[in-house]
C-alpha positions in Angstrom: 0.0 0.0 0.0 1.4 3.4 -0.9 1.1 6.2 1.6 -0.7 8.2 -1.1 -3.6 5.7 -1.3 -3.9 5.6 2.4 -3.8 9.4 2.7 -6.7 9.6 0.2 -9.0 7.3 2.3 -11.9 8.8 4.2 -11.2 9.2 7.9 -13.6 6.4 8.9 -11.7 3.9 6.6 -8.4 5.0 8.1 -9.8 4.4 11.6 -11.1 1.0 10.7 -7.7 0.1 9.1 -5.7 1.2 12.2 -8.1 -0.7 14.5 -7.6 -3.9 12.5 -3.8 -3.2 12.4 -3.6 -2.9 16.1 -6.2 -5.5 17.3 -6.2 -8.0 14.5 -9.2 -9.7 12.9 -12.6 -8.5 14.1 -16.3 -9.0 13.4 -18.6 -6.2 12.3 -20.0 -5.8 15.8 -16.6 -5.8 17.4 -15.5 -3.1 14.9 -18.7 -1.1 15.6 -18.0 -1.3 19.4 -14.3 -0.4 19.0 -14.7 2.5 16.5 -18.0 3.9 17.8 -18.9 4.6 14.2 -22.6 4.6 13.0 -23.5 1.3 11.2 -23.8 2.9 7.8 -20.5 4.8 8.1 -18.7 1.5 9.2 -20.2 -0.3 6.2 -19.0 2.4 3.9 -15.5 2.3 5.4 -15.3 -1.5 5.0 -16.5 -1.2 1.4 -13.8 1.3 0.6 -11.1 -0.8 2.2 -12.3 -3.9 0.4 -12.4 -2.1 -3.0 -8.8 -1.0 -2.4 -7.7 -4.5 -1.5 -6.7 -3.5 2.0 -8.9 -5.9 3.9 -10.4 -9.4 3.5 -13.8 -10.5 4.7 -14.2 -14.1 5.7 -16.8 -16.2 7.5 -16.5 -16.2 11.3 -16.2 -19.8 12.5 -17.8 -18.9 15.9 -20.9 -17.5 14.2 -21.3 -18.3 10.5 -23.9 -15.5 10.2 -21.1 -13.0 10.8 -18.1 -12.0 8.8 -14.6 -11.4 10.2 -12.5 -8.7 8.7 -8.7 -8.7 8.6 -5.9 -6.9 6.8 -4.8 -8.5 3.5 -1.7 -10.6 3.8 0.2 -8.6 1.1 -0.1 -5.4 3.2 0.9 -7.2 6.4 3.9 -8.7 4.8 4.9 -5.4 3.2 5.0 -3.8 6.7 7.5 -6.4 7.9 10.0 -5.6 5.1 
């Protein structure tokens, strides 16, 4: 991820990204509780991050009705270099 693409993200998307970076994978409700963002704003932030390839959404094994969001591996690996 280039710093320019991150800088161009909405503030809500940056917040969600940083929360996932700090805490690791989370469900939608966990993100909502952690960020305190309104539901529609959080959905928009997740959509923007997914469209930019910055996060993945998978099925939560504890509750298959929920999705779990995490940073994409390529971004996590790039930070380690």
